[in-house]
C-alpha positions in Angstrom: 0.0 0.0 0.0 1.5 3.4 -1.0 2.0 6.3 1.4 -0.8 8.4 -0.2 -3.4 5.7 0.6 -2.1 5.3 4.1 -2.3 9.1 4.6 -6.0 9.0 3.5 -6.7 6.3 5.9 -5.1 8.3 8.7 -7.1 11.3 7.6 -10.4 9.4 8.1 -9.4 8.8 11.8 -8.3 12.4 12.4 -11.6 13.8 10.9 -13.5 11.7 13.4 -11.1 12.8 16.2 -11.6 16.5 15.3 -15.4 16.2 15.1 -15.5 14.6 18.5 -13.1 17.1 20.1 -15.2 20.0 18.5 -18.3 18.5 20.1 -16.6 18.3 23.6 -15.1 21.8 23.1 -18.5 23.4 22.4 -20.0 21.5 25.3 -17.3 22.7 27.7 -18.7 26.3 27.9 -22.1 25.4 29.5 -20.2 22.7 31.5 -18.0 25.4 33.0 -21.1 27.4 34.1 -22.6 24.2 35.7 -19.3 23.6 37.5 -19.5 27.2 38.9 -23.0 26.6 40.2 -21.9 23.3 41.8 -18.9 25.1 43.3 -21.2 27.7 44.9 -23.1 24.9 46.5 -20.1 23.0 47.7 -18.3 26.0 49.2 -21.2 26.6 51.4 -21.7 23.0 52.6 -18.2 21.5 52.7 -14.6 22.4 53.3 -14.0 25.7 51.4 -10.4 24.8 50.6 -11.2 21.4 49.0 -14.2 22.8 47.3 -12.0 25.5 45.7 -9.3 23.0 44.9 -11.8 20.8 43.1 -13.2 23.7 41.2 -9.8 24.9 40.2 -8.8 21.4 39.1 -11.9 21.1 36.9 -11.2 24.5 35.3 -7.6 23.5 34.6 -8.9 20.3 33.1 -11.2 22.3 30.8 -8.1 24.2 29.6 -6.5 20.9 28.8 -9.6 19.9 26.8 -9.3 23.2 24.8 -5.6 22.3 24.1 -6.7 18.9 22.9 -9.2 20.5 20.5 -6.5 22.8 19.1 -4.2 19.9 18.8 -6.9 18.0 16.8 -7.1 21.0 14.4 -3.3 20.8 13.7 -3.5 17.0 13.4 -6.3 17.3 10.9 -4.4 20.0 8.9 -1.3 17.9 8.9 -3.1 14.8 7.6 -5.1 16.8 5.0 -2.0 18.4 3.5 -0.2 15.0 3.5 -3.1 13.2 1.9 -4.1 15.9 -0.6 -0.7 17.3 -1.6 1.8 14.7 -0.4 3.6 17.4 1.8 4.8 16.8 5.3 4.3 20.0 7.4 6.2 19.2 10.6 5.1 22.4 12.3 1.5 21.1 12.3 2.6 17.7 13.5 4.7 19.2 16.3 1.8 21.3 17.7 -0.6 18.3 17.5 1.8 16.1 19.4 2.6 18.8 22.0 -1.1 19.7 22.7 -2.2 16.1 22.9 0.6 15.3 25.4 -0.2 18.4 27.4 -3.9 17.5 27.6 -3.1 14.7 30.0 -0.8 16.9 32.2 -3.6 19.4 32.7 -5.6 16.6 34.4 -3.0 16.4 37.1 -4.7 18.8 39.6 -7.9 16.8 39.2 -6.0 13.6 39.8 -4.6 15.1 43.1 -8.1 16.1 44.0 -9.4 12.5 43.5 -6.7 11.0 45.6 -6.3 13.6 48.4 -9.8 15.0 49.1 -10.9 14.2 52.7 -14.1 12.5 51.5 -12.5 10.5 48.8 -13.8 7.0 48.0 -12.6 3.9 46.4 -14.3 5.0 43.2 -12.5 8.3 43.3 -9.1 6.5 43.8 -9.8 4.1 40.9 -10.8 7.1 38.7 -7.6 8.9 39.8 -5.5 5.9 39.0 -7.0 5.7 35.5 -6.2 9.4 34.8 -2.7 9.0 36.2 -1.9 5.9 34.1 -3.1 7.6 31.0 -0.8 10.5 31.7 2.2 8.2 32.2 1.5 6.1 29.1 1.0 9.1 26.7 2.6 12.3 27.8 6.3 11.3 28.2 6.4 9.6 24.7 4.6 12.5 23.1 6.8 15.1 24.7 9.9 13.1 23.5 8.5 13.0 20.0 7.8 16.7 20.1 11.4 17.4 21.3 12.8 15.3 18.4 10.5 17.1 15.9 11.4 20.5 17.2 14.9 20.2 15.8 14.4 18.5 12.4 17.4 16.5 11.3 17.2 14.2 8.2 19.6 11.8 10.0 17.3 11.6 13.0 14.3 10.1 11.2 14.9 6.9 13.1 14.1 8.7 16.4 10.9 10.1 14.9 9.8 6.6 14.0 10.9 5.2 17.4 9.0 7.8 19.5 6.1 7.8 17.2 5.7 4.1 17.6 6.2 4.3 21.3 3.5 7.0 21.4 1.1 5.0 19.4 1.6 1.9 21.6 1.2 4.0 24.8 -1.9 5.8 23.4 -3.5 2.4 22.7 -2.8 1.1 26.2 -4.1 4.4 27.7 -7.4 3.8 25.8 -7.5 0.3 27.4 -6.7 1.6 30.9 -9.4 4.3 30.6 -12.2 2.0 29.5 -11.3 -1.1 31.5 -11.1 0.9 34.8 -14.3 2.8 33.7 -16.0 -0.6 33.6 -14.6 -1.5 37.0 -15.6 1.6 38.9 -18.6 2.9 37.1 -20.4 0.1 35.1 -22.3 -2.9 36.3 -20.5 -6.2 36.2 -22.4 -9.5 36.3 -21.2 -12.9 35.0 -24.8 -14.1 35.2 -26.0 -11.5 32.7 -24.8 -12.3 29.2 -24.8 -8.7 28.0 -22.8 -7.5 31.0 -20.4 -10.4 30.7 -19.8 -9.4 27.1 -19.3 -5.8 28.2 -16.8 -6.8 30.9 -14.8 -9.1 28.6 -14.8 -6.4 25.9 -13.4 -3.8 28.3 -10.8 -6.3 29.8 -9.5 -7.9 26.6 -10.4 -6.3 23.3 -8.3 -3.1 23.6 -5.6 -5.0 25.6 -5.1 -7.4 22.7 -5.0 -4.4 20.3 -2.2 -2.9 22.4 -0.2 -6.2 22.5 -0.6 -6.8 18.8 0.4 -3.2 18.0 3.5 -3.6 20.3 4.5 -6.7 18.4 3.9 -5.1 15.0 5.8 -1.9 15.8 8.7 -3.4 17.8 11.0 -3.4 14.8 10.6 0.4 14.6 11.3 0.8 18.3 14.3 -1.5 18.3 15.8 -0.7 14.9 14.6 2.9 14.4 13.5 2.4 10.8 10.1 2.3 9.2 9.7 -1.4 9.1 6.5 -2.9 10.5 3.9 -5.6 9.9 1.1 -3.7 8.1 -1.5 -6.5 8.6 -0.8 -6.7 12.3 -1.2 -3.0 12.7 -4.5 -3.2 10.7 -5.7 -6.0 13.1 -4.9 -3.9 16.1 -6.7 -0.9 14.6 -9.7 -3.1 13.9 -9.9 -4.3 17.5 -9.8 -0.7 18.7 -12.8 0.1 16.5 -14.6 -3.1 17.4 -14.3 -2.3 21.1 -16.4 0.8 20.7 -18.9 -0.8 18.4 -19.5 -3.4 21.1 -19.8 -0.7 23.7 -22.3 1.3 21.7 -24.3 -1.9 21.0 -24.5 -2.7 24.8 -25.4 0.9 25.5 -28.6 0.5 23.4 -29.9 -2.1 25.8 -28.3 -1.0 29.1 -29.0 2.4 30.6 -25.8 2.5 32.7 -23.6 2.0 29.7 -25.6 4.6 27.8 -25.1 7.2 30.6 -21.3 6.9 30.3 -21.2 7.2 26.5 -19.9 10.8 26.9 -16.8 9.5 28.7 -15.8 7.1 26.0 -13.6 7.9 23.1 -16.3 7.2 20.5 -14.3 8.8 17.7 -12.0 5.8 17.8 -14.7 3.7 16.0 -13.1 5.3 12.9 -10.0 3.0 13.5 -12.1 0.4 11.7 -11.4 2.2 8.4 -7.5 2.0 8.4 -7.9 -1.3 10.1 -9.7 -2.8 7.1 -7.5 -0.9 4.7 -4.2 -2.1 6.2 -5.4 -5.6 6.7 -6.7 -6.0 3.2 -4.0 -4.1 1.4 -0.6 -5.3 0.2 2.5 -4.5 2.3 
């Protein structure tokens, strides 16, 4: 499969990512007002310090959400120019990588709030662990990739490939952590209910297998720093990512609890089905 076709497959995913981030960005403005109303209630009925800390952490998280949206704009622009004109605009890619990595860091105050607040619960701790692991899996690799891209060097392409592969693997495992722990602390689990059993197994295994397969497929890039990977394995991993969300949405149509948490899932990633099919069916 030629590079132009691969760029178009990537563009399909990034269009979905952009649309989803735009939706969240627009929703963030009324969400901030609702947060302010909740803050006014909390500051009168609970510890003013922790109420203020919680409110500040939520607002900082909203800034991170805005950065992620801006990053999606640059990612979309990068993919469009690459697919339409065959040009690689590294400045767009750098900003996209930086803003996506920064998004997770801006969740750090909220993580501290979940762990340290006096009335914290096991659910809060599990949610905090989810956010923390996502940060550790994504941000360091993305920042390293940004640092490599900031000083372009034709002889350093191997480092671009290496940290890009590590970032892709870490991002996939972060998706798994987020949705597996979401199932653990927020969704019903019952091995006696076939639908809930499928939901739990889906959250525990589907994305995990995607991450493991992607690790195997991209290991040559990480180890040898050259663009040499198993295209069909990458396609299989991408298909599993998309399949996870398709199964989740299907369960949400029959289970209210799953439906109520749709907004916390990365539904844009269903679009991974497109490059998944393309890479799996195409020739190396």
